[in-house]
KOLSE-620167 format. One line per field, with one value per atom (N, C-alpha, C, O): chain; y, z, x; residue in one letter. Coordinates in nm, 3 decimals, m for minus. Layout:
! residues N
cadena A, ...
Y Y, ...
Z Z, ...
X X, ...
residuo a, ...
***
This chain:
! residues 104
cadena A, A, A, A, A, A, A, A, A, A, A, A, A, A, A, A, A, A, A, A, A, A, A, A, A, A, A, A, A, A, A, A, A, A, A, A, A, A, A, A, A, A, A, A, A, A, A, A, A, A, A, A, A, A, A, A, A, A, A, A, A, A, A, A, A, A, A, A, A, A, A, A, A, A, A, A, A, A, A, A, A, A, A, A, A, A, A, A, A, A, A, A, A, A, A, A, A, A, A, A, A, A, A, A, A, A, A, A, A, A, A, A, A, A, A, A, A, A, A, A, A, A, A, A, A, A, A, A, A, A, A, A, A, A, A, A, A, A, A, A, A, A, A, A, A, A, A, A, A, A, A, A, A, A, A, A, A, A, A, A, A, A, A, A, A, A, A, A, A, A, A, A, A, A, A, A, A, A, A, A, A, A, A, A, A, A, A, A, A, A, A, A, A, A, A, A, A, A, A, A, A, A, A, A, A, A, A, A, A, A, A, A, A, A, A, A, A, A, A, A, A, A, A, A, A, A, A, A, A, A, A, A, A, A, A, A, A, A, A, A, A, A, A, A, A, A, A, A, A, A, A, A, A, A, A, A, A, A, A, A, A, A, A, A, A, A, A, A, A, A, A, A, A, A, A, A, A, A, A, A, A, A, A, A, A, A, A, A, A, A, A, A, A, A, A, A, A, A, A, A, A, A, A, A, A, A, A, A, A, A, A, A, A, A, A, A, A, A, A, A, A, A, A, A, A, A, A, A, A, A, A, A, A, A, A, A, A, A, A, A, A, A, A, A, A, A, A, A, A, A, A, A, A, A, A, A, A, A, A, A, A, A, A, A, A, A, A, A, A, A, A, A, A, A, A, A, A, A, A, A, A, A, A, A, A, A, A, A, A, A, A, A, A, A, A, A, A, A, A, A, A, A, A, A, A, A, A, A, A, A, A, A, A, A, A, A
Y m11.001, m10.878, m10.768, m10.785, m10.658, m10.545, m10.469, m10.483, m10.389, m10.311, m10.217, m10.198, m10.157, m10.065, m10.139, m10.086, m10.259, m10.339, m10.376, m10.372, m10.411, m10.445, m10.324, m10.336, m10.210, m10.086, m10.059, m10.025, m10.075, m10.046, m10.141, m10.099, m10.269, m10.359, m10.327, m10.343, m10.282, m10.244, m10.119, m10.111, m10.023, m9.902, m9.938, m9.885, m10.028, m10.075, m10.139, m10.118, m10.216, m10.279, m10.173, m10.187, m10.068, m9.959, m9.899, m9.882, m9.867, m9.805, m9.902, m9.860, m10.030, m10.129, m10.133, m10.135, m10.136, m10.138, m10.006, m10.004, m9.899, m9.769, m9.772, m9.697, m9.856, m9.868, m9.960, m9.970, m10.026, m10.121, m10.047, m10.055, m9.976, m9.894, m9.976, m9.925, m10.102, m10.184, m10.246, m10.323, m10.214, m10.263, m10.148, m10.051, m10.159, m10.049, m10.014, m9.899, m10.109, m10.086, m10.062, m10.083, m10.020, m10.006, m9.901, m9.912, m9.800, m9.697, m9.755, m9.713, m9.854, m9.918, m10.003, m10.005, m10.073, m10.155, m10.066, m10.098, m9.955, m9.861, m9.808, m9.792, m9.780, m9.732, m9.841, m9.813, m9.966, m10.078, m10.094, m10.117, m10.081, m10.092, m9.976, m9.995, m9.857, m9.739, m9.759, m9.728, m9.808, m9.834, m9.941, m9.930, m10.042, m10.148, m10.093, m10.127, m10.008, m9.947, m9.856, m9.860, m9.776, m9.686, m9.765, m9.726, m9.875, m9.959, m10.018, m10.025, m10.060, m10.115, m10.009, m10.037, m9.890, m9.779, m9.748, m9.730, m9.742, m9.711, m9.822, m9.795, m9.947, m10.060, m10.075, m10.122, m10.034, m10.049, m9.918, m9.914, m9.812, m9.680, m9.641, m9.605, m9.647, m9.619, m9.472, m9.436, m9.386, m9.244, m9.186, m9.087, m9.244, m9.192, m9.266, m9.225, m9.372, m9.455, m9.417, m9.431, m9.371, m9.325, m9.238, m9.234, m9.170, m9.076, m9.154, m9.200, m9.168, m9.248, m9.191, m9.267, m9.061, m8.997, m9.014, m9.042, m8.996, m9.012, m9.155, m9.176, m9.251, m9.392, m9.422, m9.493, m9.369, m9.391, m9.331, m9.393, m9.211, m9.149, m9.227, m9.240, m9.279, m9.358, m9.486, m9.525, m9.550, m9.670, m9.637, m9.709, m9.528, m9.489, m9.464, m9.502, m9.399, m9.362, m9.477, m9.493, m9.556, m9.651, m9.791, m9.858, m9.834, m9.971, m9.978, m9.887, m10.087, m10.109, m10.149, m10.192, m10.134, m10.175, m10.324, m10.367, m10.401, m10.546, m10.574, m10.656, m10.508, m10.529, m10.483, m10.549, m10.370, m10.320, m10.418, m10.441, m10.474, m10.570, m10.699, m10.759, m10.740, m10.858, m10.831, m10.919, m10.712, m10.673, m10.679, m10.721, m10.636, m10.635, m10.777, m10.798, m10.874, m11.013, m11.063, m11.151, m11.007, m11.043, m10.979, m11.039, m10.859, m10.782, m10.800, m10.790, m10.825, m10.830, m10.931, m10.898, m11.051, m11.143, m11.091, m11.120, m11.015, m10.963, m10.856, m10.836, m10.786, m10.682, m10.731, m10.653, m10.859, m10.917, m10.878, m10.865, m10.860, m10.824, m10.941, m11.057, m10.907, m11.009, m11.092, m11.049, m11.211, m11.299, m11.237, m11.254, m11.165, m11.098, m11.005, m11.006, m10.926, m10.833, m10.910, m10.874, m11.012, m11.092, m11.152, m11.152, m11.201, m11.258, m11.151, m11.177, m11.030, m10.920, m10.881, m10.852, m10.882, m10.850, m10.957, m10.926, m11.083, m11.192, m11.183, m11.208, m11.146, m11.131, m11.016, m11.026, m10.906, m10.792, m10.831, m10.790, m10.908, m10.955, m11.046, m11.040, m11.130, m11.216, m11.133, m11.162, m11.029, m10.939, m10.870, m10.860, m10.824, m10.758, m10.857, m10.824, m10.978, m11.083, m11.112, m11.126, m11.121, m11.148, m11.032, m11.055, m10.909, m10.793, m10.796, m10.761, m10.836, m10.846, m10.951, m10.932, m11.064, m11.170, m11.130, m11.170, m11.050, m11.001, m10.911, m10.907, m10.838, m10.747, m10.820, m10.765, m10.946, m11.023, m11.071, m11.138
Z 3.036, 3.099, 3.058, 3.065, 3.015, 2.974, 3.096, 3.206, 3.075, 3.185, 3.246, 3.368, 3.162, 3.213, 3.305, 3.409, 3.266, 3.349, 3.482, 3.587, 3.477, 3.599, 3.692, 3.813, 3.635, 3.713, 3.778, 3.896, 3.702, 3.753, 3.866, 3.962, 3.855, 3.965, 4.091, 4.202, 4.074, 4.191, 4.257, 4.380, 4.177, 4.231, 4.299, 4.405, 4.238, 4.299, 4.435, 4.530, 4.443, 4.571, 4.675, 4.791, 4.635, 4.727, 4.784, 4.905, 4.694, 4.740, 4.820, 4.907, 4.790, 4.869, 5.013, 5.107, 5.030, 5.165, 5.237, 5.359, 5.163, 5.223, 5.294, 5.389, 5.247, 5.307, 5.429, 5.494, 5.460, 5.571, 5.702, 5.755, 5.752, 5.872, 5.999, 6.098, 5.996, 6.117, 6.131, 6.224, 6.041, 6.051, 6.094, 6.020, 6.214, 6.275, 6.202, 6.207, 6.136, 6.071, 5.921, 5.847, 5.876, 5.732, 5.669, 5.551, 5.744, 5.689, 5.642, 5.540, 5.717, 5.680, 5.555, 5.468, 5.546, 5.429, 5.307, 5.197, 5.326, 5.215, 5.164, 5.043, 5.253, 5.212, 5.134, 5.034, 5.181, 5.109, 4.969, 4.873, 4.958, 4.828, 4.738, 4.620, 4.796, 4.719, 4.665, 4.549, 4.747, 4.705, 4.595, 4.500, 4.609, 4.509, 4.374, 4.270, 4.378, 4.256, 4.194, 4.072, 4.275, 4.222, 4.156, 4.050, 4.216, 4.157, 4.025, 3.929, 4.019, 3.897, 3.786, 3.672, 3.822, 3.724, 3.674, 3.554, 3.766, 3.728, 3.641, 3.538, 3.683, 3.610, 3.469, 3.379, 3.450, 3.319, 3.243, 3.138, 3.294, 3.228, 3.185, 3.069, 3.279, 3.245, 3.239, 3.185, 3.291, 3.296, 3.157, 3.142, 3.056, 2.920, 2.839, 2.727, 2.892, 2.815, 2.831, 2.737, 2.948, 2.972, 3.097, 3.173, 3.116, 3.227, 3.356, 3.376, 3.441, 3.562, 3.658, 3.716, 3.675, 3.768, 3.719, 3.797, 3.591, 3.533, 3.553, 3.592, 3.527, 3.545, 3.692, 3.722, 3.782, 3.925, 3.970, 4.047, 3.922, 3.958, 3.901, 3.966, 3.781, 3.720, 3.799, 3.820, 3.843, 3.925, 4.055, 4.097, 4.118, 4.245, 4.231, 4.317, 4.122, 4.102, 4.048, 4.089, 3.957, 3.882, 3.943, 3.926, 4.012, 4.065, 4.196, 4.278, 4.213, 4.338, 4.448, 4.420, 4.571, 4.684, 4.674, 4.706, 4.630, 4.616, 4.521, 4.552, 4.408, 4.311, 4.366, 4.346, 4.435, 4.493, 4.597, 4.603, 4.677, 4.778, 4.712, 4.759, 4.605, 4.532, 4.473, 4.475, 4.422, 4.372, 4.483, 4.462, 4.603, 4.714, 4.752, 4.796, 4.734, 4.764, 4.669, 4.705, 4.550, 4.456, 4.494, 4.475, 4.549, 4.574, 4.714, 4.733, 4.811, 4.950, 4.972, 5.042, 4.917, 4.938, 4.877, 4.927, 4.770, 4.703, 4.785, 4.771, 4.871, 4.954, 5.096, 5.182, 5.119, 5.250, 5.359, 5.475, 5.322, 5.421, 5.517, 5.485, 5.631, 5.733, 5.696, 5.622, 5.750, 5.731, 5.793, 5.742, 5.901, 5.967, 5.870, 5.864, 5.795, 5.700, 5.587, 5.546, 5.537, 5.431, 5.478, 5.403, 5.600, 5.654, 5.676, 5.656, 5.716, 5.730, 5.595, 5.586, 5.492, 5.357, 5.313, 5.259, 5.337, 5.300, 5.377, 5.321, 5.504, 5.584, 5.530, 5.525, 5.491, 5.434, 5.302, 5.275, 5.220, 5.095, 5.119, 5.047, 5.221, 5.257, 5.301, 5.266, 5.379, 5.425, 5.305, 5.301, 5.211, 5.091, 5.011, 4.964, 4.995, 4.922, 4.987, 4.918, 5.120, 5.192, 5.176, 5.162, 5.176, 5.155, 5.015, 4.996, 4.917, 4.780, 4.768, 4.697, 4.838, 4.835, 4.902, 4.859, 5.007, 5.076, 4.987, 4.999, 4.898, 4.808, 4.699, 4.639, 4.675, 4.570, 4.617, 4.542
X 13.529, 13.487, 13.585, 13.707, 13.532, 13.615, 13.667, 13.614, 13.769, 13.828, 13.725, 13.722, 13.641, 13.538, 13.441, 13.402, 13.401, 13.309, 13.374, 13.310, 13.502, 13.574, 13.583, 13.561, 13.614, 13.619, 13.483, 13.476, 13.377, 13.243, 13.202, 13.138, 13.239, 13.203, 13.283, 13.232, 13.407, 13.486, 13.429, 13.424, 13.387, 13.325, 13.192, 13.159, 13.117, 12.993, 13.018, 12.942, 13.126, 13.162, 13.193, 13.154, 13.262, 13.294, 13.165, 13.151, 13.073, 12.948, 12.862, 12.786, 12.872, 12.800, 12.849, 12.769, 12.980, 13.037, 13.011, 12.996, 13.004, 12.973, 12.838, 12.816, 12.748, 12.615, 12.610, 12.506, 12.719, 12.722, 12.752, 12.862, 12.654, 12.671, 12.692, 12.744, 12.651, 12.665, 12.804, 12.828, 12.895, 13.033, 13.122, 13.140, 13.178, 13.252, 13.381, 13.425, 13.442, 13.572, 13.560, 13.656, 13.443, 13.422, 13.512, 13.545, 13.553, 13.641, 13.774, 13.829, 13.824, 13.950, 13.934, 14.021, 13.821, 13.794, 13.771, 13.817, 13.702, 13.680, 13.814, 13.831, 13.905, 14.037, 14.112, 14.178, 14.100, 14.164, 14.105, 14.178, 13.973, 13.907, 13.950, 13.978, 13.955, 13.997, 14.140, 14.167, 14.228, 14.366, 14.371, 14.449, 14.288, 14.281, 14.234, 14.289, 14.131, 14.079, 14.184, 14.205, 14.250, 14.355, 14.467, 14.516, 14.506, 14.611, 14.564, 14.641, 14.438, 14.382, 14.380, 14.418, 14.337, 14.332, 14.473, 14.494, 14.568, 14.707, 14.767, 14.828, 14.749, 14.808, 14.753, 14.823, 14.629, 14.565, 14.552, 14.487, 14.611, 14.610, 14.469, 14.447, 14.375, 14.236, 14.201, 14.096, 14.286, 14.251, 14.230, 14.159, 14.291, 14.277, 14.171, 14.140, 14.115, 14.023, 13.876, 13.798, 13.839, 13.701, 13.699, 13.795, 13.588, 13.573, 13.543, 13.430, 13.643, 13.629, 13.525, 13.447, 13.524, 13.430, 13.287, 13.196, 13.267, 13.133, 13.084, 12.969, 13.169, 13.131, 13.101, 13.005, 13.182, 13.160, 13.027, 12.953, 12.996, 12.869, 12.752, 12.648, 12.768, 12.661, 12.637, 12.522, 12.744, 12.731, 12.660, 12.569, 12.699, 12.639, 12.490, 12.411, 12.450, 12.310, 12.225, 12.111, 12.280, 12.198, 12.189, 12.088, 12.292, 12.290, 12.213, 12.219, 12.142, 12.069, 12.167, 12.279, 12.124, 12.206, 12.238, 12.349, 12.142, 12.163, 12.280, 12.366, 12.282, 12.390, 12.524, 12.626, 12.523, 12.648, 12.703, 12.824, 12.615, 12.660, 12.709, 12.806, 12.644, 12.692, 12.830, 12.916, 12.850, 12.983, 13.086, 13.200, 13.046, 13.141, 13.184, 13.297, 13.095, 13.133, 13.242, 13.319, 13.248, 13.354, 13.488, 13.594, 13.480, 13.602, 13.660, 13.781, 13.576, 13.624, 13.736, 13.832, 13.729, 13.843, 13.973, 14.081, 13.964, 14.083, 14.153, 14.274, 14.079, 14.140, 14.167, 14.207, 14.144, 14.174, 14.075, 14.113, 13.950, 13.848, 13.822, 13.848, 13.771, 13.745, 13.622, 13.534, 13.620, 13.505, 13.381, 13.270, 13.399, 13.286, 13.213, 13.090, 13.287, 13.225, 13.157, 13.046, 13.221, 13.160, 13.028, 12.930, 13.025, 12.902, 12.795, 12.677, 12.836, 12.740, 12.680, 12.560, 12.762, 12.711, 12.612, 12.506, 12.646, 12.555, 12.423, 12.317, 12.430, 12.308, 12.223, 12.100, 12.287, 12.215, 12.150, 12.037, 12.219, 12.160, 12.041, 11.941, 12.051, 11.938, 11.819, 11.705, 11.846, 11.740, 11.672, 11.550, 11.751, 11.696, 11.612, 11.503, 11.662, 11.590, 11.455, 11.354, 11.454, 11.329, 11.231, 11.111, 11.280, 11.194, 11.134, 11.017, 11.214, 11.163, 11.055, 10.957, 11.073, 10.974, 10.844, 10.736, 10.854, 10.734, 10.650, 10.528, 10.717, 10.647, 10.570, 10.478, 10.608, 10.541, 10.410, 10.339
residuo m, m, m, m, e, e, e, e, l, l, l, l, k, k, k, k, d, d, d, d, t, t, t, t, y, y, y, y, c, c, c, c, y, y, y, y, m, m, m, m, v, v, v, v, g, g, g, g, a, a, a, a, y, y, y, y, y, y, y, y, g, g, g, g, i, i, i, i, e, e, e, e, e, e, e, e, m, m, m, m, d, d, d, d, n, n, n, n, y, y, y, y, e, e, e, e, l, l, l, l, k, k, k, k, e, e, e, e, f, f, f, f, v, v, v, v, l, l, l, l, k, k, k, k, d, d, d, d, i, i, i, i, e, e, e, e, n, n, n, n, y, y, y, y, i, i, i, i, c, c, c, c, a, a, a, a, f, f, f, f, v, v, v, v, h, h, h, h, d, d, d, d, n, n, n, n, a, a, a, a, l, l, l, l, t, t, t, t, n, n, n, n, k, k, k, k, f, f, f, f, d, d, d, d, l, l, l, l, v, v, v, v, k, k, k, k, e, e, e, e, a, a, a, a, n, n, n, n, q, q, q, q, v, v, v, v, k, k, k, k, e, e, e, e, d, d, d, d, l, l, l, l, s, s, s, s, l, l, l, l, k, k, k, k, t, t, t, t, k, k, k, k, l, l, l, l, q, q, q, q, d, d, d, d, s, s, s, s, l, l, l, l, l, l, l, l, l, l, l, l, l, l, l, l, p, p, p, p, k, k, k, k, v, v, v, v, g, g, g, g, a, a, a, a, t, t, t, t, l, l, l, l, e, e, e, e, l, l, l, l, i, i, i, i, l, l, l, l, l, l, l, l, v, v, v, v, k, k, k, k, a, a, a, a, k, k, k, k, l, l, l, l, k, k, k, k, e, e, e, e, i, i, i, i, r, r, r, r, e, e, e, e, e, e, e, e, e, e, e, e, l, l, l, l, e, e, e, e, k, k, k, k, l, l, l, l
***
């Protein structure tokens, strides 16, 4: 996985958690994810390699909620998120999957 892809999945995770309105402490988790992304960008000197804002906007616009939530499942353990939030994300993914099946 390239650095750009890693950055994009982390940004996707951020936007996925942003959609989790039923989790009262999401602001704290979003801050933890933001700090994690900033550290990743700094450690890998990404500011000179590609346009971070453009990539983040593209992720926000182009990725489905399902993909963003799947990305968040990869990142949440790395930022020390609670099991409660992980289970809420999994429940939301199950709900999305069931909605997709109903449309078929």
